[in-house]
Each structure stands twice: as C-alpha cells, then as structure tokens.
C-alpha positions as CSV (number, residue, x, y, z in Angstrom):
1,M,172.8,120.1,193.0
2,Q,174.4,123.6,192.3
3,E,172.9,125.8,189.8
4,K,175.0,126.0,186.6
5,N,175.9,129.2,184.9
6,N,175.4,131.5,187.8
7,K,177.2,134.5,187.1
8,K,178.3,135.1,190.8
9,T,179.7,131.6,191.2
10,I,181.4,131.6,187.8
11,W,183.3,135.2,188.8
12,A,184.1,134.0,192.2
13,W,185.6,130.7,190.5
14,A,187.6,133.0,188.2
15,M,189.0,135.2,191.0
16,F,190.9,132.1,192.3
17,D,192.8,132.3,189.0
18,W,193.2,136.1,189.7
19,A,194.5,135.2,193.1
20,N,197.0,132.4,192.2
21,Q,198.5,133.3,189.1
22,S,200.6,135.7,190.9
23,Y,202.8,132.9,192.0
24,N,203.2,131.6,188.5
25,M,204.1,135.0,187.2
26,V,206.7,136.1,190.1
27,I,207.7,132.7,191.4
28,T,208.2,130.5,188.4
29,S,208.5,132.9,185.6
30,T,210.1,136.3,186.3
31,I,211.6,137.7,189.4
32,F,212.3,134.5,191.4
33,P,214.2,132.9,188.5
34,A,216.3,136.0,187.7
35,Y,217.0,136.3,191.4
36,Y,218.0,132.7,191.9
37,V,220.3,132.7,188.9
38,G,221.8,136.1,190.0
39,I,222.8,135.1,193.6
40,T,223.9,131.6,192.7
41,Q,226.0,132.6,189.7
42,D,227.5,135.9,191.2
43,K,229.0,133.8,194.1
44,N,229.8,130.5,192.8
45,P,231.9,130.0,189.8
46,G,230.1,128.1,187.0
47,G,227.1,128.5,188.6
48,M,227.6,125.5,191.0
49,V,225.6,125.2,194.3
50,S,225.7,122.9,197.1
51,F,222.4,121.4,198.3
52,F,222.6,119.4,201.6
53,G,226.1,118.5,200.6
54,H,225.6,117.7,197.0
55,K,226.8,119.7,193.9
56,Y,224.5,120.8,191.2
57,V,224.5,123.3,188.4
58,N,222.0,126.0,189.8
59,T,219.5,125.8,186.9
60,V,219.6,122.0,187.1
61,L,218.9,122.0,190.6
62,S,215.8,124.5,190.4
63,N,214.5,122.3,187.7
64,Y,214.9,119.0,189.7
65,I,213.2,120.6,192.8
66,L,210.4,121.6,190.7
67,G,210.1,118.4,189.1
68,L,210.2,116.6,192.7
69,S,207.3,119.0,193.8
70,Y,205.3,117.8,191.0
71,L,206.2,114.1,191.6
72,I,204.7,114.7,195.0
73,I,201.7,115.9,193.7
74,V,201.4,113.1,191.2
75,A,201.7,110.5,194.1
76,I,199.3,112.0,196.7
77,L,196.4,113.7,194.7
78,P,194.7,111.0,193.2
79,I,194.2,109.7,196.8
80,L,193.3,113.1,198.2
81,T,190.9,113.9,195.2
82,S,188.9,110.6,195.8
83,I,188.7,111.1,199.6
84,A,187.5,114.6,198.9
85,D,184.7,113.2,196.5
86,Y,183.9,110.9,198.9
87,K,183.4,113.2,201.9
88,G,182.7,116.3,199.8
89,H,185.7,118.2,201.1
90,K,186.8,119.6,197.5
91,K,186.9,123.1,198.9
92,L,188.4,122.3,202.1
93,Y,191.6,120.6,200.5
94,M,191.6,123.7,198.1
95,Q,192.1,125.8,200.9
96,L,194.6,123.7,202.6
97,F,196.9,123.6,199.5
98,T,196.4,127.5,198.9
99,W,197.5,128.0,202.4
100,L,200.6,125.7,202.1
101,G,201.7,127.7,198.9
102,V,201.0,131.1,200.7
103,L,203.3,130.3,203.7
104,A,205.9,129.1,201.4
105,C,205.9,132.3,199.5
106,F,206.2,134.0,202.8
107,G,209.3,131.8,203.5
108,L,210.8,132.7,200.3
109,F,211.0,136.3,201.8
110,F,214.1,135.0,203.8
111,F,215.7,133.2,200.9
112,K,219.5,134.0,200.8
113,M,222.5,132.0,199.8
114,E,223.1,131.9,203.6
115,T,219.6,130.2,203.8
116,F,219.8,128.5,200.5
117,E,218.4,125.0,201.5
118,F,215.7,126.6,203.4
119,G,214.9,128.7,200.5
120,M,214.9,125.8,198.0
121,I,212.5,123.8,200.5
122,C,210.1,126.8,200.4
123,F,210.4,127.0,196.6
124,G,209.4,123.3,196.4
125,L,206.6,123.6,198.8
126,A,204.9,126.7,197.1
127,S,204.9,124.7,193.8
128,V,203.2,121.7,195.8
129,G,200.6,124.4,197.2
130,Y,200.1,126.0,193.9
131,C,199.4,122.7,192.0
132,G,197.4,121.1,194.9
133,G,194.9,124.0,195.1
134,F,194.5,124.4,191.2
135,V,193.5,120.5,191.0
136,F,190.3,121.2,193.1
137,Y,189.9,124.3,191.6
138,N,189.7,122.9,188.0
139,S,187.3,120.1,189.2
140,Y,184.6,123.0,189.7
141,L,184.3,123.6,186.1
142,P,181.7,120.9,185.1
143,Q,179.9,121.8,188.5
144,I,179.4,125.5,187.7
145,A,179.1,125.4,183.9
146,T,177.0,123.5,181.3
147,V,178.8,121.8,178.5
148,D,178.2,124.5,176.0
149,R,179.5,127.2,178.4
150,Q,182.6,125.3,179.7
151,D,184.9,126.6,176.8
152,A,184.0,130.3,177.7
153,V,184.3,129.7,181.2
154,S,187.3,128.0,181.2
155,A,188.9,130.9,179.2
156,K,187.5,133.5,181.5
157,G,189.4,131.9,184.5
158,F,192.5,132.0,182.4
159,I,191.7,135.7,181.2
160,Y,191.3,136.5,185.0
161,G,194.6,134.7,185.8
162,F,196.7,136.6,183.3
163,G,195.2,139.9,184.2
164,G,195.7,139.5,187.9
165,S,199.4,138.3,187.3
166,I,200.0,141.3,185.2
167,V,198.9,143.7,188.1
168,V,201.1,142.0,190.6
169,Q,204.0,141.9,188.4
170,L,203.8,145.6,187.5
171,L,203.6,146.3,191.4
172,C,206.5,144.3,191.9
173,F,208.3,145.7,188.9
174,V,208.1,149.1,190.6
175,F,210.0,148.1,193.6
176,V,212.7,146.0,191.7
177,L,213.0,148.8,189.2
178,F,213.2,151.8,191.6
179,H,214.4,149.9,194.8
180,N,216.9,152.9,195.3
181,T,214.0,155.2,195.6
182,F,212.6,152.8,198.4
183,G,215.8,152.7,200.1
184,M,216.3,149.0,199.3
185,T,218.8,146.8,197.7
186,E,217.8,145.0,194.5
187,D,218.1,141.8,196.1
188,A,215.7,143.3,198.9
189,A,213.3,144.4,196.4
190,A,213.0,141.0,194.8
191,R,212.4,139.3,198.2
192,L,209.7,141.9,199.0
193,S,208.0,140.7,195.7
194,F,207.7,137.3,197.3
195,L,206.0,138.7,200.1
196,I,203.7,140.6,197.8
197,V,202.9,137.4,196.0
198,A,202.0,135.7,199.2
199,L,199.5,138.6,200.5
200,W,197.9,138.8,197.0
201,W,197.2,135.0,196.7
202,I,195.7,134.6,200.1
203,G,193.8,137.9,199.9
204,F,192.0,137.3,196.8
205,S,191.6,133.6,197.5
206,L,189.0,134.4,200.1
207,I,186.4,135.4,197.8
208,P,186.4,131.7,196.2
209,F,186.6,130.3,199.5
210,Y,183.6,132.2,200.7
211,L,181.2,131.9,197.6
212,L,182.1,128.6,195.8
213,P,179.9,125.7,196.7
214,K,181.2,123.1,198.9
215,G,181.7,119.7,197.5
216,V,178.9,117.0,197.7
217,P,179.6,113.8,199.2
218,N,179.6,110.5,197.0
219,A,179.6,108.4,200.1
220,G,175.9,108.0,200.2
221,S,174.9,105.4,202.8
222,H,178.0,103.6,202.9
223,E,179.8,103.4,205.9
224,Y,183.5,102.9,204.9
225,N,186.1,104.9,206.7
226,V,187.5,107.9,204.8
227,F,190.6,106.0,203.5
228,T,188.7,102.8,202.4
229,G,186.0,104.9,200.9
230,G,188.6,107.3,199.2
231,F,190.4,104.3,197.5
232,K,187.1,102.7,196.5
233,E,186.1,106.0,195.1
234,L,189.4,106.2,193.0
235,A,189.2,102.6,191.8
236,K,185.4,103.5,190.4
237,V,186.5,106.6,188.7
238,W,189.7,105.0,187.1
239,K,187.5,102.0,185.7
240,R,184.8,104.9,184.4
241,V,187.6,106.8,182.8
242,K,189.1,103.5,180.9
243,E,185.5,102.9,179.5
244,L,185.2,106.6,178.1
245,P,186.7,106.2,174.4
246,L,187.4,110.0,173.8
247,L,188.6,110.4,177.2
248,K,191.4,107.8,177.1
249,R,192.6,109.0,173.9
250,F,192.7,112.5,174.8
251,L,194.9,112.0,178.0
252,P,198.1,110.5,176.0
253,A,197.9,113.4,173.7
254,F,197.5,115.8,176.5
255,F,200.6,114.3,178.3
256,F,202.9,114.7,175.5
257,Y,202.1,118.2,174.3
258,S,202.2,119.2,178.0
259,V,205.7,118.1,178.6
260,G,206.9,120.6,175.8
261,V,204.2,123.4,176.9
262,Q,204.5,123.2,180.8
263,T,208.4,122.9,180.7
264,I,209.0,125.9,178.2
265,L,206.9,128.1,180.4
266,L,209.0,127.1,183.5
267,V,212.4,127.2,182.0
268,A,212.0,130.4,179.5
269,A,213.2,132.8,182.3
270,N,216.1,130.9,183.2
271,F,217.0,130.4,179.5
272,A,216.7,134.0,178.9
273,A,218.9,134.9,181.9
274,K,221.6,132.4,181.5
275,E,221.8,131.9,177.9
276,L,221.2,135.4,176.5
277,K,222.3,137.3,179.6
278,M,219.1,139.4,179.6
279,P,218.8,141.9,182.6
280,D,215.7,141.5,184.9
281,E,213.9,144.8,183.5
282,D,213.9,143.1,180.0
283,L,213.0,139.7,181.4
284,I,209.9,141.0,183.3
285,T,208.8,143.1,180.3
286,I,209.0,139.9,178.2
287,I,206.7,137.8,180.5
288,L,204.3,141.0,180.9
289,I,204.0,140.8,177.1
290,I,203.6,137.1,176.9
291,Q,200.7,137.5,179.5
292,V,198.8,140.4,177.7
293,V,199.0,138.6,174.7
294,A,197.9,135.4,176.4
295,I,194.6,137.0,177.2
296,V,193.9,137.6,173.4
297,G,194.9,134.3,172.7
298,A,192.5,132.5,175.3
299,A,189.6,134.8,174.1
300,L,190.5,134.0,170.6
301,T,190.8,130.1,171.2
302,A,187.5,129.8,173.0
303,K,185.7,131.7,169.7
304,A,187.6,129.3,167.4
305,S,186.6,126.1,169.2
306,A,183.2,127.0,169.2
307,K,183.1,127.3,165.4
308,F,185.5,124.5,164.5
309,G,185.6,122.2,167.4
310,N,188.1,121.7,170.4
311,I,190.4,118.9,168.8
312,K,190.7,120.7,165.4
313,V,192.0,124.0,167.2
314,L,194.0,122.1,169.5
315,S,195.8,120.3,166.9
316,T,196.4,123.7,165.0
317,I,197.8,125.1,168.3
318,V,200.1,122.0,169.0
319,A,201.5,122.2,165.3
320,F,202.3,125.7,165.9
321,W,204.0,124.9,169.0
322,C,206.2,122.3,167.3
323,L,207.5,125.1,165.0
324,L,207.9,127.3,167.9
325,C,210.0,124.9,170.1
326,A,212.3,124.0,167.2
327,G,213.0,127.8,166.6
328,V,214.0,128.2,170.3
329,Y,217.5,126.3,169.4
330,F,218.4,129.2,167.0
331,I,217.5,132.0,169.3
332,A,220.8,134.1,169.8
333,T,219.6,137.8,170.5
334,P,217.2,139.4,173.1
335,H,215.2,140.7,169.9
336,Q,214.6,137.2,168.6
337,F,213.5,136.3,172.1
338,Y,211.0,139.2,172.3
339,F,209.5,137.7,169.0
340,A,209.4,134.3,170.4
341,A,207.7,135.5,173.4
342,V,204.6,137.1,171.6
343,L,204.2,134.1,169.7
344,V,204.2,132.1,172.9
345,G,201.8,134.1,174.8
346,L,199.6,133.7,171.5
347,V,199.2,130.1,172.0
348,M,199.9,129.6,175.8
349,G,196.6,130.7,177.0
350,G,194.8,128.9,174.3
351,V,196.3,125.6,174.9
352,Q,195.6,125.7,178.4
353,S,192.4,127.0,178.3
354,I,190.9,124.6,175.7
355,S,192.5,121.4,177.2
356,R,190.8,122.1,180.4
357,S,187.6,122.5,179.0
358,T,187.9,119.6,176.5
359,Y,188.7,117.4,179.4
360,S,185.6,118.8,181.1
361,K,183.5,117.8,178.2
362,Y,184.6,114.4,178.0
363,I,183.9,113.5,181.4
364,P,180.4,112.4,182.9
365,Q,178.3,115.4,183.5
366,N,176.0,116.2,186.3
367,I,177.7,113.8,188.7
368,P,177.7,114.6,192.5
369,D,181.6,115.7,192.6
370,T,184.3,115.8,190.0
371,A,187.6,116.0,192.0
372,S,188.7,112.4,191.3
373,Y,188.0,112.7,187.7
374,F,190.0,116.0,187.5
375,S,192.7,114.2,189.6
376,F,193.5,112.2,186.3
377,Y,193.6,115.4,184.2
378,D,196.0,117.1,186.7
379,V,198.1,114.1,187.6
380,T,198.6,113.6,183.9
381,E,199.7,117.4,183.4
382,K,202.0,117.2,186.6
383,L,203.6,113.9,185.4
384,S,204.3,115.5,182.0
385,I,205.9,118.6,183.9
386,V,208.0,116.0,185.8
387,V,209.2,114.1,182.6
388,G,209.8,117.5,180.8
389,L,211.9,119.1,183.7
390,F,213.9,116.0,184.4
391,T,214.4,115.6,180.5
392,F,215.4,119.4,180.3
393,G,217.9,119.2,183.1
394,F,219.3,115.6,182.3
395,V,220.2,117.1,178.5
396,E,221.4,120.4,180.0
397,A,223.9,118.7,182.6
398,V,225.1,116.2,179.7
399,T,225.4,118.8,177.0
400,H,225.9,121.9,178.9
401,E,223.4,123.7,176.4
402,M,219.9,124.7,177.2
403,R,219.1,124.9,173.4
404,D,219.9,121.1,173.0
405,S,217.1,120.6,175.9
406,A,214.7,122.4,173.9
407,L,215.1,120.5,170.8
408,V,214.6,117.4,172.6
409,L,211.5,118.8,174.0
410,D,210.1,119.3,170.3
411,G,209.8,115.5,170.0
412,F,207.2,115.5,172.8
413,F,205.2,118.1,170.8
414,V,205.4,116.1,167.5
415,I,204.1,112.7,169.3
416,G,201.3,114.9,171.1
417,F,200.1,116.5,167.7
418,A,200.2,112.9,166.2
419,L,197.9,111.6,168.9
420,L,195.6,114.5,168.5
421,I,195.2,113.9,164.7
422,S,194.6,110.2,165.7
423,L,191.7,111.4,168.2
424,L,190.5,113.6,165.5
425,V,189.9,110.9,163.2
426,F,188.3,108.6,165.8
427,E,185.9,111.3,166.8
428,K,184.7,112.0,163.1
429,K,184.2,108.2,162.7
430,Q,182.1,108.2,165.9
431,R,179.9,111.0,164.7
432,T,179.4,109.1,161.2
433,V,178.5,105.9,163.1
434,E,176.0,108.0,165.5
435,A,174.4,109.9,162.4
436,F,174.0,106.5,160.7
437,A,172.4,104.8,163.6
438,A,170.0,107.7,164.1
C-alpha cells in the first residue's frame, strides 16, 4: 500500500493540475472562445456556421460539441476505470487521455474557417482528453492522503492548477496583445497559444507520470479476461455505492449544482464576447482575475470546511451561486461583468475543491484502487455538463438570448441547494444516532 501524506507524491499529484489547467484556461475560457466567436461572426452573417452540411448558431454549435465530448466520457469512463482498477492501469489511462488532449491542442493550431470541421473535431477531442485524464487524476486523492488531509490536498491541487493556468495565460497574452511586435496577425498569435498549451500540458505532465505510483490491481487470483473483469468490478462498485447512505445522497446534489457551476464556467467567455461585445484583452484580464481570486477561495474553503464541516460550507457556497446566477440575467455592462467575475472566482475554486474532497471522504478508505469509485463522481459531473450545455444551447436557440439560458440554469442551483440541506439534516441525524449508540 502506498504511503499516504508523502510530500513528494502530493506535489507530483498537484503538478498534474498545474499542467492541464492551461487547457481549461486558454481553450475553454479565454483565447479559443474569443478566437472562435471572432472568426465565425466576422465572416458569417448572424454568426451562423456550417458543420458537415448543417447550419448552427456559432455558440450553440460549440456548446453542442462540448456537450457531445462529455457524453462520450460518460459512456466510456465507467468501463475504462473498472478495467483500470481490475488490472492496475490507472496511471496508463491517465497518460493515454492526456496525450489525446495534447495532440488535439496541437491540431487546434491549424484551426481556420478553411479547416473548420477539423478544428471543431480537435476541440471536442481535446475536451475528451482533458476530462478523461482528470478522472484518473482525481482517483489518486484517497490513495495519497488520509481523510483528515484530503480537503487540504484537494485544495492544493486546485491552487496549483489556477497558478499554472495564470502563468500560461500571461505568456499567451503577451503574444496576442503584442502580436505586431512578433510579426504576427492576431489570429496567428491566438493559434500559437493553442500550441503553447499543448507543450505546457505534456511537459509538466511528465512529472506526475514519473513520480505517481501505479495503480494496484484488484484482480487478485481471478482469471477473468480484462473486459469481463472490468464489468464485474464496475458492478461490484455500483452495488457498494448504493449501500453508502451519505454518498448516494451527495451525488444527486452534486449533479444539480454542477449543472450550473460547470456550464457557467464554460460559457462565460462566449457570453462576454457575444452579449457585451468585450474585446479579447478585457476578456483575458477578467479570466485572470477569476483565477487569482479562485486561489484565495480554494484556500479559504479548505480552512472553513475544517472548522464548520464540508456540507455546511458547500450549502453556503451553492446558495451564493444561486444569487450569482440570477444576477447574470441583469448584467448589461463590462463593469458589472468584472464585478460578477470576482464573485465567481471567489466561489469557483472552493466549490470544485470541496466537492472532490467530500466525495473522497464518503468512499471506502484504504482500498487497493479507487478509479472505479471516482468514475461515478466524474460521470456525475460530466453528465451535469452535458445537461447544462444542451439546456443552455437549446434555450439560446429558441429565445436567441443567452441571458434566458442563465436564468434557466439557476433552477439547477436551487435544486442542488435543497438536496444539500437534506443531506445536512440526514448527516446530523446519523451523528446523533451514532452518539446515542456509543
């Protein structure tokens, strides 16, 4: 069994976040969305684009592509994680998905209107690679940290991720803002950013690839083939999940508030570019502010959870998200968006970090491998993104207003908050019963 709370191992684990959050920053949040909206609206009236012969609103298509990529993850990861646990190949799958994402980012360097379909396929595959690698990365948390340290270690991973993404964003920002100095067009500088992300992503991923422990096989003395063993492992974990009262109550709450959180993070840049006509420089500045504030938010949330408990802190954060999402409907100026961005940053890092560590605490500890257990967490999150993106895109397609889509998302936050309160009450009753029995 791997030694837990080893500083070098935890650092190597956090470096994976440092490496791959460059994708999340540049490709999903800032430069790629601005580049995509720019090239599709400049040359196409109304922002309509053709994708393999079918016409779509540009931002609706990008939401659908992202949604489809997450749907692919939902379909394949439960099986892959169970096979990984059965054979002990957790790190191998983390490497394979990372390479898929990296190579797709290299492909985005060639994204122009002339290569539109190829570029959108690369956009989708980069998302699959990022999400797939993150599942196996998350599953290391209970393997490398004891329960009392998991909130802090989870927060450390997100803090490293925000820090690394800021460095990459600033580097890309230099090329985009001063593209004339480097003898490039603004479009060429944006595409160079995608190349920088790919190099950063794979370069720093080599650290966890080398230092993190390999997965421990759960196969034991069984002689099933890899697919039969994988399905048996998945069935065993699913049965166990249904028997864990806190876990089976947490997952629905996590699903509903994640619909709102993840969708807002993915569409914020498109909203600013399309609804508020904000230039790329302002957009990048705002996202940088969000990342900096998110570092503070993640650290404060870890300390608050240690003092007040995870579910109380999560409930408070999600209640704040309810108000924030409702406020998006009324944003009309860049200054208002700046203010909202600061508030988003404050709760973004916290809700992601504490959600991961809460789930980690609810699953069985000291088991040989945890990828199968974390597949249910990540599938829940990715399914929430699929629902959120398709809901957001559908409402925009019908009403032609992204603000209406944001208002609909707020309903998911409200349901998530109600389910967290229900979990909080159940948890309190359970502690009372345990205290009485003792």
